[in-house]
TORPA-4810 file (N, C-alpha, C, O; in nm, 3 decimals):
<nodes>
NODE_1_0.823_0.016_-3.458_0.885_-0.035_-3.335_0.964_0.074_-3.264_0.970_0.076_-3.141_X
NODE_2_1.026_0.165_-3.341_1.104_0.270_-3.277_1.014_0.365_-3.198_1.060_0.426_-3.101_X
NODE_3_0.886_0.379_-3.238_0.793_0.462_-3.161_0.772_0.405_-3.022_0.764_0.479_-2.924_X
NODE_4_0.763_0.273_-3.013_0.747_0.207_-2.883_0.870_0.231_-2.797_0.857_0.267_-2.680_X
NODE_5_0.988_0.213_-2.853_1.112_0.234_-2.777_1.126_0.380_-2.736_1.172_0.409_-2.626_X
NODE_6_1.088_0.472_-2.822_1.091_0.614_-2.787_0.998_0.644_-2.670_1.032_0.719_-2.578_X
NODE_7_0.878_0.584_-2.676_0.783_0.604_-2.567_0.838_0.547_-2.436_0.831_0.614_-2.333_X
NODE_8_0.892_0.426_-2.440_0.950_0.363_-2.320_1.062_0.450_-2.265_1.070_0.472_-2.144_X
NODE_9_1.148_0.500_-2.351_1.259_0.585_-2.307_1.207_0.714_-2.244_1.258_0.758_-2.141_X
NODE_10_1.107_0.775_-2.306_1.051_0.899_-2.253_0.988_0.877_-2.116_1.010_0.955_-2.023_X
NODE_11_0.909_0.771_-2.104_0.835_0.746_-1.980_0.926_0.697_-1.867_0.914_0.745_-1.755_X
NODE_12_1.017_0.604_-1.896_1.095_0.541_-1.790_1.234_0.599_-1.769_1.293_0.578_-1.663_X
NODE_13_1.288_0.671_-1.866_1.423_0.725_-1.853_1.421_0.877_-1.840_1.472_0.932_-1.743_X
NODE_14_1.363_0.943_-1.937_1.365_1.090_-1.938_1.289_1.150_-1.820_1.330_1.254_-1.767_X
NODE_15_1.181_1.088_-1.779_1.100_1.142_-1.669_1.151_1.101_-1.531_1.099_1.148_-1.430_X
NODE_16_1.252_1.015_-1.525_1.294_0.962_-1.396_1.341_1.074_-1.303_1.415_1.163_-1.344_X
NODE_17_1.295_1.067_-1.178_1.333_1.165_-1.076_1.321_1.096_-0.940_1.282_0.980_-0.932_X
NODE_18_1.355_1.169_-0.835_1.337_1.113_-0.700_1.189_1.089_-0.671_1.155_0.996_-0.597_X
NODE_19_1.101_1.170_-0.728_0.958_1.149_-0.709_0.913_1.019_-0.774_0.831_0.945_-0.717_X
NODE_20_0.966_0.990_-0.891_0.933_0.864_-0.957_0.987_0.747_-0.875_0.919_0.645_-0.861_X
NODE_21_1.108_0.761_-0.821_1.165_0.656_-0.736_1.076_0.635_-0.614_1.050_0.521_-0.576_X
NODE_22_1.029_0.745_-0.551_0.938_0.733_-0.437_0.811_0.660_-0.479_0.762_0.574_-0.405_X
NODE_23_0.758_0.693_-0.595_0.638_0.626_-0.644_0.659_0.476_-0.660_0.571_0.397_-0.626_X
NODE_24_0.775_0.437_-0.712_0.805_0.294_-0.727_0.819_0.225_-0.591_0.768_0.115_-0.572_X
NODE_25_0.886_0.288_-0.496_0.900_0.232_-0.361_0.763_0.218_-0.297_0.731_0.115_-0.237_X
NODE_26_0.682_0.322_-0.311_0.548_0.319_-0.253_0.464_0.208_-0.315_0.395_0.134_-0.244_X
NODE_27_0.469_0.196_-0.445_0.390_0.092_-0.512_0.438_-0.046_-0.473_0.357_-0.138_-0.458_X
NODE_28_0.571_-0.063_-0.455_0.625_-0.192_-0.411_0.572_-0.227_-0.272_0.529_-0.340_-0.248_X
NODE_29_0.576_-0.130_-0.179_0.527_-0.156_-0.043_0.378_-0.189_-0.046_0.332_-0.279_0.025_X
NODE_30_0.304_-0.117_-0.127_0.161_-0.141_-0.137_0.134_-0.280_-0.194_0.042_-0.348_-0.149_X
NODE_31_0.213_-0.322_-0.292_0.198_-0.454_-0.352_0.234_-0.565_-0.252_0.174_-0.673_-0.255_X
NODE_32_0.331_-0.540_-0.166_0.374_-0.642_-0.071_0.263_-0.686_0.023_0.265_-0.799_0.073_X
NODE_33_0.167_-0.600_0.047_0.056_-0.640_0.135_-0.021_-0.756_0.075_-0.067_-0.844_0.147_X
NODE_34_-0.035_-0.757_-0.057_-0.105_-0.868_-0.122_-0.021_-0.995_-0.119_-0.076_-1.104_-0.104_X
NODE_35_0.109_-0.982_-0.132_0.198_-1.098_-0.125_0.189_-1.160_0.015_0.178_-1.282_0.029_X
NODE_36_0.195_-1.076_0.118_0.187_-1.125_0.256_0.052_-1.190_0.282_0.046_-1.296_0.345_X
NODE_37_-0.055_-1.128_0.234_-0.188_-1.185_0.254_-0.201_-1.319_0.182_-0.258_-1.414_0.237_X
NODE_38_-0.150_-1.326_0.063_-0.156_-1.450_-0.016_-0.078_-1.561_0.053_-0.128_-1.673_0.067_X
NODE_39_0.046_-1.532_0.098_0.128_-1.633_0.165_0.063_-1.681_0.294_0.064_-1.800_0.324_X
NODE_40_0.007_-1.587_0.372_-0.059_-1.626_0.498_-0.181_-1.714_0.469_-0.206_-1.810_0.542_X
NODE_41_-0.255_-1.681_0.365_-0.373_-1.761_0.330_-0.333_-1.900_0.281_-0.396_-1.999_0.317_X
NODE_42_-0.228_-1.907_0.200_-0.180_-2.037_0.152_-0.135_-2.124_0.269_-0.165_-2.243_0.273_X
NODE_43_-0.065_-2.064_0.363_-0.015_-2.138_0.480_-0.130_-2.190_0.564_-0.125_-2.302_0.615_X
NODE_44_-0.236_-2.108_0.580_-0.350_-2.146_0.663_-0.452_-2.232_0.589_-0.534_-2.298_0.651_X
NODE_45_-0.446_-2.231_0.456_-0.543_-2.306_0.378_-0.680_-2.239_0.374_-0.779_-2.303_0.338_X
NODE_46_-0.686_-2.111_0.411_-0.809_-2.032_0.408_-0.770_-1.886_0.395_-0.654_-1.851_0.414_X
NODE_47_-0.865_-1.801_0.365_-0.836_-1.659_0.350_-0.804_-1.597_0.486_-0.883_-1.606_0.580_X
NODE_48_-0.687_-1.534_0.495_-0.640_-1.472_0.618_-0.589_-1.333_0.586_-0.526_-1.311_0.482_X
NODE_49_-0.616_-1.238_0.675_-0.561_-1.104_0.659_-0.474_-1.076_0.783_-0.526_-1.039_0.888_X
NODE_50_-0.341_-1.094_0.770_-0.253_-1.072_0.885_-0.236_-0.922_0.914_-0.259_-0.839_0.827_X
NODE_51_-0.195_-0.890_1.036_-0.173_-0.751_1.077_-0.071_-0.684_0.985_-0.084_-0.565_0.957_X
NODE_52_0.029_-0.757_0.939_0.131_-0.699_0.851_0.067_-0.643_0.723_0.119_-0.547_0.666_X
NODE_53_-0.044_-0.702_0.678_-0.115_-0.650_0.561_-0.154_-0.505_0.584_-0.139_-0.421_0.495_X
NODE_54_-0.205_-0.475_0.704_-0.250_-0.339_0.733_-0.133_-0.244_0.750_-0.143_-0.127_0.712_X
NODE_55_-0.021_-0.292_0.805_0.097_-0.206_0.817_0.154_-0.172_0.679_0.189_-0.057_0.654_X
NODE_56_0.163_-0.270_0.590_0.208_-0.240_0.454_0.107_-0.148_0.384_0.147_-0.063_0.304_X
NODE_57_-0.021_-0.164_0.413_-0.123_-0.076_0.356_-0.099_0.068_0.400_-0.108_0.160_0.319_X
NODE_58_-0.071_0.087_0.529_-0.047_0.222_0.582_0.079_0.282_0.520_0.075_0.394_0.469_X
NODE_59_0.190_0.209_0.524_0.316_0.265_0.475_0.312_0.289_0.324_0.351_0.395_0.276_X
NODE_60_0.266_0.191_0.250_0.255_0.207_0.105_0.153_0.313_0.068_0.178_0.395_-0.021_X
NODE_61_0.039_0.311_0.134_-0.066_0.410_0.107_-0.021_0.551_0.139_-0.053_0.644_0.066_X
NODE_62_0.053_0.568_0.249_0.103_0.700_0.286_0.202_0.753_0.182_0.194_0.869_0.141_X
NODE_63_0.294_0.667_0.140_0.390_0.710_0.037_0.320_0.740_-0.095_0.355_0.836_-0.164_X
NODE_64_0.222_0.657_-0.131_0.146_0.684_-0.253_0.064_0.813_-0.241_0.046_0.885_-0.339_X
NODE_65_0.015_0.843_-0.121_-0.058_0.967_-0.097_0.034_1.088_-0.118_-0.005_1.185_-0.182_X
NODE_66_0.155_1.081_-0.066_0.253_1.189_-0.086_0.283_1.204_-0.235_0.287_1.316_-0.287_X
NODE_67_0.303_1.093_-0.302_0.329_1.095_-0.446_0.211_1.157_-0.521_0.230_1.237_-0.613_X
NODE_68_0.088_1.120_-0.483_-0.031_1.174_-0.548_-0.043_1.325_-0.525_-0.083_1.398_-0.615_X
NODE_69_-0.007_1.371_-0.405_-0.008_1.514_-0.378_0.091_1.586_-0.470_0.059_1.690_-0.527_X
NODE_70_0.208_1.529_-0.484_0.309_1.588_-0.572_0.260_1.593_-0.717_0.281_1.692_-0.786_X
NODE_71_0.196_1.487_-0.761_0.145_1.480_-0.899_0.017_1.563_-0.918_-0.028_1.586_-1.030_X
NODE_72_-0.041_1.607_-0.806_-0.165_1.685_-0.806_-0.277_1.611_-0.879_-0.348_1.667_-0.963_X
NODE_73_-0.291_1.484_-0.845_-0.392_1.398_-0.907_-0.509_1.383_-0.809_-0.497_1.308_-0.712_X
NODE_74_-0.622_1.452_-0.832_-0.731_1.450_-0.735_-0.792_1.311_-0.714_-0.832_1.278_-0.603_X
NODE_75_-0.798_1.230_-0.817_-0.854_1.095_-0.803_-0.764_1.011_-0.712_-0.813_0.944_-0.621_X
NODE_76_-0.635_1.016_-0.737_-0.537_0.941_-0.659_-0.531_0.993_-0.516_-0.521_0.914_-0.422_X
NODE_77_-0.538_1.126_-0.497_-0.535_1.186_-0.363_-0.653_1.138_-0.280_-0.636_1.094_-0.166_X
NODE_78_-0.774_1.147_-0.336_-0.893_1.105_-0.261_-0.893_0.955_-0.236_-0.930_0.909_-0.128_X
NODE_79_-0.851_0.877_-0.336_-0.848_0.732_-0.320_-0.752_0.688_-0.212_-0.788_0.605_-0.127_X
NODE_80_-0.632_0.741_-0.212_-0.533_0.703_-0.111_-0.569_0.762_0.025_-0.546_0.698_0.128_X
NODE_81_-0.626_0.883_0.026_-0.666_0.944_0.153_-0.772_0.862_0.224_-0.761_0.838_0.344_X
NODE_82_-0.874_0.819_0.152_-0.977_0.735_0.211_-0.918_0.600_0.253_-0.949_0.549_0.361_X
NODE_83_-0.833_0.544_0.169_-0.768_0.418_0.203_-0.691_0.428_0.333_-0.699_0.337_0.416_X
NODE_84_-0.616_0.536_0.353_-0.539_0.553_0.477_-0.629_0.551_0.600_-0.595_0.490_0.701_X
NODE_85_-0.743_0.618_0.590_-0.838_0.616_0.701_-0.880_0.473_0.732_-0.883_0.434_0.849_X
NODE_86_-0.913_0.396_0.630_-0.958_0.258_0.649_-0.847_0.171_0.708_-0.873_0.090_0.797_X
NODE_87_-0.723_0.188_0.660_-0.611_0.106_0.710_-0.584_0.135_0.858_-0.568_0.043_0.937_X
NODE_88_-0.580_0.265_0.894_-0.558_0.300_1.034_-0.673_0.251_1.121_-0.650_0.203_1.232_X
NODE_89_-0.795_0.260_1.072_-0.911_0.214_1.148_-0.903_0.063_1.174_-0.931_0.017_1.284_X
NODE_90_-0.864_-0.013_1.072_-0.851_-0.158_1.091_-0.742_-0.190_1.193_-0.761_-0.278_1.277_X
NODE_91_-0.629_-0.121_1.186_-0.524_-0.145_1.285_-0.573_-0.111_1.425_-0.546_-0.184_1.521_X
NODE_92_-0.646_-0.001_1.438_-0.697_0.036_1.569_-0.794_-0.069_1.622_-0.787_-0.106_1.739_X
NODE_93_-0.882_-0.119_1.537_-0.976_-0.223_1.579_-0.902_-0.350_1.621_-0.940_-0.415_1.718_X
NODE_94_-0.797_-0.385_1.548_-0.719_-0.505_1.582_-0.653_-0.489_1.718_-0.662_-0.579_1.802_X
NODE_95_-0.586_-0.375_1.741_-0.516_-0.355_1.868_-0.613_-0.336_1.984_-0.583_-0.376_2.096_X
NODE_96_-0.729_-0.275_1.958_-0.831_-0.261_2.063_-0.883_-0.399_2.103_-0.905_-0.425_2.221_X
NODE_97_-0.903_-0.486_2.005_-0.950_-0.622_2.033_-0.848_-0.700_2.114_-0.884_-0.775_2.205_X
NODE_98_-0.720_-0.684_2.081_-0.614_-0.755_2.153_-0.604_-0.711_2.298_-0.563_-0.789_2.383_X
NODE_99_-0.641_-0.585_2.328_-0.631_-0.531_2.464_-0.759_-0.554_2.544_-0.762_-0.526_2.664_X
NODE_100_-0.864_-0.603_2.479_-0.991_-0.618_2.551_-0.978_-0.725_2.659_-0.903_-0.821_2.643_X
NODE_101_-1.053_-0.708_2.769_-1.047_-0.804_2.879_-1.085_-0.947_2.837_-1.034_-1.043_2.894_X
NODE_102_-1.173_-0.961_2.738_-1.214_-1.094_2.693_-1.096_-1.170_2.635_-1.088_-1.291_2.653_X
NODE_103_-1.006_-1.103_2.567_-0.890_-1.169_2.505_-0.779_-1.192_2.605_-0.695_-1.280_2.584_X
NODE_104_-0.775_-1.116_2.714_-0.669_-1.131_2.814_-0.699_-1.245_2.910_-0.608_-1.294_2.977_X
NODE_105_-0.823_-1.285_2.918_-0.865_-1.384_3.018_-0.835_-1.527_2.976_-0.883_-1.619_3.041_X
NODE_106_-0.757_-1.549_2.871_-0.732_-1.684_2.825_-0.629_-1.747_2.900_-0.595_-1.862_2.873_X
</nodes>
């Protein structure tokens, strides 16, 4: 049992730094997008992806990308980098649709 406690102490206490704190903040923001999507879907009674989902994706993904760069993790860097492109693209499509003449004519 002491091996487990030693491991927990090493991973969560000894390694703690501002970078680790950034990683936790980033992961929290990234996780919040799922909470928002779930709550919106429950409220609507169907699957819904609100715009806030994409904003949390961008902010959380960007912070995780910075963290991945610091950790020099190529898998994490490429995964978050591609994700950021997709999140920004979805936001752009949403805002482009809102500005289209078809949506303004209501």
